C-alpha positions as CSV (number, residue, x, y, z in Angstrom):
1,X,-144.1,17.9,61.8
2,X,-143.2,18.5,58.2
3,X,-140.2,20.7,58.3
4,X,-137.2,19.8,57.7
5,X,-136.4,21.1,61.1
6,X,-138.9,19.5,62.4
7,X,-138.0,15.7,61.3
8,X,-133.8,16.6,62.1
9,X,-135.6,17.6,65.6
10,X,-137.8,13.8,65.7
11,X,-134.5,12.2,64.2
12,X,-131.9,14.2,67.7
13,X,-134.0,11.6,70.1
14,X,-132.0,8.2,71.1
15,X,-132.8,5.2,69.3
16,X,-133.2,2.0,71.8
17,X,-132.1,-1.4,71.0
18,X,-135.1,-4.5,70.7
19,X,-136.6,-7.5,68.9
20,X,-140.0,-7.1,69.9
21,X,-142.8,-9.2,68.9
22,X,-146.4,-6.7,68.3
23,X,-149.2,-5.9,66.6
24,X,-149.5,-3.4,63.7
25,X,-152.7,-2.8,61.2
26,X,-152.8,-1.6,57.8
27,X,-156.0,-0.8,56.5
28,X,-158.0,-2.7,58.9
29,X,-155.6,-5.7,58.4
30,X,-154.0,-7.0,61.2
31,X,-150.4,-8.9,60.8
32,X,-147.6,-9.6,63.9
33,X,-144.0,-7.6,63.2
34,X,-141.1,-7.4,65.1
35,X,-140.2,-3.5,66.5
36,X,-136.5,-3.6,66.0
37,X,-135.7,-0.1,67.3
38,X,-137.5,2.7,68.6
39,X,-137.5,6.5,69.5
40,X,-140.2,9.4,70.6
41,X,-140.7,10.5,66.9
42,X,-140.3,6.2,65.2
43,X,-139.4,2.7,64.8
44,X,-138.0,0.4,63.1
45,X,-139.9,-2.2,62.0
46,X,-139.6,-5.8,60.6
47,X,-142.0,-7.3,58.2
48,X,-143.1,-9.9,55.7
49,X,-144.4,-8.3,53.8
50,X,-144.1,-4.2,54.3
51,X,-146.3,-1.7,53.5
52,X,-145.5,1.3,50.9
53,X,-143.9,4.5,52.2
54,X,-146.2,6.7,52.9
55,X,-149.0,4.0,54.5
56,X,-150.7,4.9,58.2
57,X,-150.2,2.3,60.8
58,X,-151.3,1.4,63.8
59,X,-149.2,0.1,66.0
60,X,-148.9,-1.1,69.5
61,X,-146.2,-0.4,71.8
62,X,-145.9,-1.8,75.2
63,X,-149.6,-0.6,75.9
64,X,-149.8,2.9,73.4
65,X,-151.6,2.5,70.4
66,X,-150.0,4.8,67.5
67,X,-150.2,6.3,64.3
68,X,-147.6,6.0,62.7
69,X,-146.7,7.2,58.4
70,X,-144.2,4.1,57.0
71,X,-141.5,6.6,55.7
72,X,-139.3,4.6,54.2
73,X,-138.9,0.2,53.2
74,X,-136.3,-2.0,52.3
75,X,-137.0,-6.2,51.8
76,X,-137.5,-6.7,55.1
77,X,-137.4,-4.1,56.7
78,X,-139.2,-0.5,57.0
79,X,-138.5,3.4,59.1
80,X,-142.3,4.8,60.4
81,X,-142.6,8.1,61.8
82,X,-144.5,9.0,64.9
83,X,-148.0,11.0,64.2
84,X,-147.5,11.9,67.6
85,X,-145.0,11.8,69.2
86,X,-144.1,9.2,72.2
87,X,-142.4,11.0,75.7
88,X,-139.8,10.1,76.7
89,X,-140.6,8.7,80.1
90,X,-142.7,6.1,77.4
91,X,-139.8,4.6,75.6
92,X,-138.0,4.2,78.3
93,X,-140.3,2.4,79.7
94,X,-141.3,0.4,77.3
95,X,-137.5,-0.2,76.8
96,X,-137.7,-1.3,80.1
97,X,-140.7,-3.6,80.3
98,X,-138.6,-5.2,76.9
99,X,-136.0,-5.4,78.7
100,X,-136.8,-7.6,82.5
101,X,-139.1,-10.2,80.0
102,X,-136.1,-11.3,78.3
103,X,-134.6,-10.8,81.7
104,X,-137.4,-14.0,82.8
105,X,-137.3,-15.9,80.0
106,X,-132.9,-15.5,80.6
107,X,-134.0,-17.4,84.2
108,X,-136.1,-19.3,82.9
109,X,-134.1,-21.5,80.8
110,X,-131.5,-21.1,83.7
111,X,-133.8,-22.6,86.2
112,X,-132.5,-26.4,86.4
113,X,-135.2,-29.1,85.5
114,X,-136.7,-31.1,87.7
């Protein structure tokens, strides 16, 4: 989507907050990053050394491997726009899986020690 209307339409999709470690590949180099929010059209990501705007990245989102273009960066955060948007059902599944992992970890921490 190159038109302003297309960008505005993608921006209108719901964003889900998360803090999910994942992997991103840029120029053949894979590094660990954290997804901070996710929508059908893109993501907000934290990385120690974010790529420059315009760079094409490969981002792992749940079971999906998505190509995206870096739209902006500020300090250690940057936003990407997916080259092919995720289905809303896929976004909800990624978020639900993350929520289940967090809940499971919370239950383990509450368990009495032996």
